[in-house]
Every structure is written in C-alpha cells, then in structure tokens.
N, C-alpha and C positions, 0 to 999 in steps of 0.2 A: 507492586504489592497488590493494590486493588485496581487492576486494569479491567476495562470493559471490552474484552476481546470477544468477538461474536462466536469464536470456536469453543470458548469455555464458558458456557452459560451457567453452569453449576458453581464454578468458582466466583464468578461475578455476582451472582445472587447471594452467595454466602458472605462475600466481602461487603456488599451493600447492606445486608442484614446487620452485621456487626457494627458498621459505621453508624447506621441509624439508631442502633440500640445504645451506643455510647454517647450520642448527642445530648439527651436530656440529663445524663449523669454529670456532664461537664460543669454546669453552673451549680449544681447541688454540691459537688465536691469542693468547689472553690470557697464557699462560705461568704461572709459579708466582706465588702470591699474595705480595705484598710488604707489610711493615709500614709504617706511616706514617713512622716514624723508627727508626733502629737502637736496640734495647734498650727499645722502648716498653712492651711487655708481655712480660717474660721467662717462659718456661715454668716450671711448678713443679718444684722439685727432686725427684728420684726418692725415694720413700719418705715424702714429706710428705703429710699429709692436707689436703684443701681445706676451707675453712670451709663450714658448712651455711648455705644461704641462708634468710632468713626466709620465712614462708609468704606466698603471693600472695593478697591479700584485696581485696575491692571497696573497702572503706574502711580508713583507717588504724587500726591496733590502738591501744586506749587504753594509756596508761602503766601499768606494773605496779609495785606497791610491795611491798617485803618488810616486812611488819608485825611478825612475830615470828620471831626466830632463836634456836634452842636446840640444845643438844647432847643433850637428853633424848630418850627414845623417844616416838614420837607417841602410843602407847597411854596414856602417863601425862600427856598434855597437858591433859586435862580430863575432864569427866564424859560418858560415852557416852549419847546420847539416842536411845533405841529408837524412840519414836513419831515423832520428827522425822526419823529415818533412813528410816522407811517413807514419810513424806510427801515426802522428798527423792527417793526412788526413783520415786514417782508424779508427780514434777515439780510438786509443790504447795508445796515449801519448798526453795528453792535460790538460788544466786548469780545475780544479774542478768548480770554480766560475769564468766564463769568465770576464775579465777586473776588477777583484777585486783589484789586484795590477796592476798598469799601468806604462808604460815607455813612455816618450814623446821625440821624436827625430825630431826636426825641422818640425813640422806639422803632423807627423805620430804618432799615438797612438798605442802602442802595449801592449798586455797582458803579465804579468810576473808570472812565477812560479819558485820555488826554488828547486834545486836538492835534498835537504834534506827532501823534502816532502810537504812543505807548498804550498797549492793551486795546487798541481801536482797530476794528475791521471797517474800512471805508473805501470800497472799490470805486465809488462815484466821486471821491475827493470833495465831499461836501463839508468837511470839518474845517473849523477855523483853528489854526495852530496856537492861538492865544487863548483858547477856551478849555475848560474842563467840562466834560459831559457826565451827567448823572443818569443812570439807567434804573428805572423802577420796573420790575417784572421784565427784565431784559431778555429772558429766555422764552417769552410767550408772545402771542399776537396782541396782547393788551399792554405792550411795552410803551412806556412814556420816557421821553428824553428831556432833560433840562440842561441848560448851559449856564456856566458862570465864568467870570474872568479869571484867568490864571495870573496870580499876582507874584509869581516867582520871577525875580529879576533875571534869571538865566534864560527864561523863555520870553518874557515880555519886559525888555529893558526900560520901557516907560512906566512900568508898574500899572497902577490902576488909572493913570492919567489918560491912557488911550481909549478907555471905555468906562462904563458905569461901574462903580465898585460893587463888589459882592455884598450880600447882606451881612451885617455884623454878627459877631459872636462865633466866628469860625476859628478853629485852631487847626493848622495844618501840621501834620506829623511827618 
C-alpha cells in the first residue's frame, strides 16, 4: 500500500503525507487509559516506599542459606588469615558463588565457604578441610578472610578437640 518505490514518487509522497497526518490523531482519539477492571491495581499510598525489585540476571540466582547467625562482632568471629586475605584480593582464594552461604554478625553479612571445598575456589590448595572461611568484601581487592573450626562431626570427627573452639554464641543452621 505505502511502498517507497523510486519509480512512483507521487504515490510515495501522498502515502507519506497521509501516514504523518494520522499519527497525531491516534492518541487524541484513544482518550484516557482505562484499567482492565476497577480497582485492579490501586496506586501506592502517599508516603509508602515501594519494594525493591530483585536484580535482573540472565540465569536464576542460586538459593542462599544463612549458615551462621550471631550477635557477636564480626572481628571476633574467627582467626584473621593474612596470607589467605592476600590470595583472596588476587582472586586466587575466594567463593565460587559469592554470598551463596552467608554469616550474619551483628549487622555485618559475610560470605561463607568451607575448607572441604563447598563454595570454595582454591587452586593453590591452601584451605584446611576442617575450617570454615568467612569472606568480608570477597569480591574486591579489600577482601579479608577469617577462619573458624568446623564443628560438624561429619567433617571433623574429633569435633572441637582437634583445635581451638570457635567463639561462643553461634547457631549453625
């Protein structure tokens, strides 16, 4: 109908004129937008905050588990590992899926990886299989790593007897 054939300049110009003339009339003829049914989606009340949408990612995010919950300060959570912190900053010792396992220490959320390999990228094999590693800022060059004993009898049959016990007040879920 409205083709832009170079042999028919007159028809193309006339068709273009009618198409452009009808564009402004489209919204004017439509009128106000109507909802599908009354009260379908009510507007938010003034002063209320809208929920934050989850991030849009190509693949679904893995489930996240709260592994440790404590009211203690995160600095007392375990032993600071200086060498592993350097390795973490160089991306040679870090979590496979950041924050998949989490630890909550009085307002600070830290990533968790297990020395036996669960959620841990350790190409240099520096991890102790009987430890739990806590990552603070694990995705940056300011990464710090702390270690604490894993008291799970399936991993450490001797329990806390093999090493120093972790700081009290931890609930493992």
